[in-house]
N, C-alpha and C positions, 0 to 999 in steps of 0.2 A: 504494499500499500504506499501511497505517496502522501504521507501525513503532512509534509512540509509544503506541499504544493509546488515542488520543483518542476514537475513534468506538466501537470495540469492543476488548475484550481479545483481541488477535490474536497474542499471543506464540507459542502453539503452532502456529497455521497458518503463521506466519513461519518458525519453526524447522523445521517439517515440510517446507516448500518448499525450504529450504536443504538439508535432508538428502536430499531427492529428487534434487537436482542433484549432491550430493556422492556419493551411492550410484551414480548413473549413471555416474560417472566413476571408480568403483573406490576412492573414498576412504571413510574412516570417518565415520559420522554423528556429530553433536554432541548432547550431552544438554541438557535444558532448563536445567540448572544452568550448563553451560558457556556456552550461548547467552546467558543472563541476564548473565553476567559479562563475556563477551568481545565481544558484538555492539557494533558501532560504525558510524557513518556517516562517510564515503560508503560505501555498500553494497559497491562494487567493492573497496575496500580490506579490508573484512572478508572478502570471498571470497578474496582473496589470502592473508590470514592463516590461512585454512582449507586452503590448498594449491592453489588454482586459479591459473593463470598470470595475470599482470596483463592481458595482451592479451585473454585469454578472459573474465576478470572484467569488463572494460570493453566487451565485445561485446554488441551488441543481441540476438544469439541467446541468450546465457545470461540476459540480463535478461528476455526474453520467456518463456524456460523457467521461470524462477523465478516470474514473475507468474502464468503459467498454473497452476503447482503450487500457488501461494498461493491463488488463487481456488478451485481444486479443494478444498483443505483448509479454506478459510474457509466455503465453502457447507456443509461438514459440521458446522461449529461454530455458524454463525449463518445459518439460512435467511433470506435478505433479505426475502422476502415478509413473514414474521413480524416481522422487525425493524422494517420500515417500518410495519406495522400497530401495533406496540407504540408507536412514536414518535407515530403519528397519534393513538392513543387517549390518549396522555399530553399531547396538545394542543401538542406542540412545533411542529407544523406545521398545526395546525387552522385553517380559514378563519375569518374574522370572521363574526359573525352575519349581516351584510348579504350576504357572499359565499356562505354556506352554502346558501341557497335558490336560487341562480342557476345551479347546475350540474346540477340535475335529480336529485340524489341524495337529496332529502328532507332536506337539512341535514346529511347525514353526511359530506360531503367526497368524497374518492376512493373508488370501489368497489375493494376489494382482494380 
């Protein structure tokens, strides 16, 4: 997960994934304002501050549940195919001129 927003502004998908886990456990969801002010790493410690037991917060099951919910919410915000296409078009990952003709795509790089 990109908690720092380095790759994409993912604060809402991260918060929504947390709320998914909290609501499934009968706990109150957090607002975006709360999340911005209170979120901290390690993630398990933040989960404890939200009311999840330390044992459960450290469990692989909860982490998988959060990651699955995060990916579901992230796909709604940033469709990866379009994100990769935008990066490619901005030439962040474009091939050199010599490589462009070698992949059979007519110098366009990957076909997306």
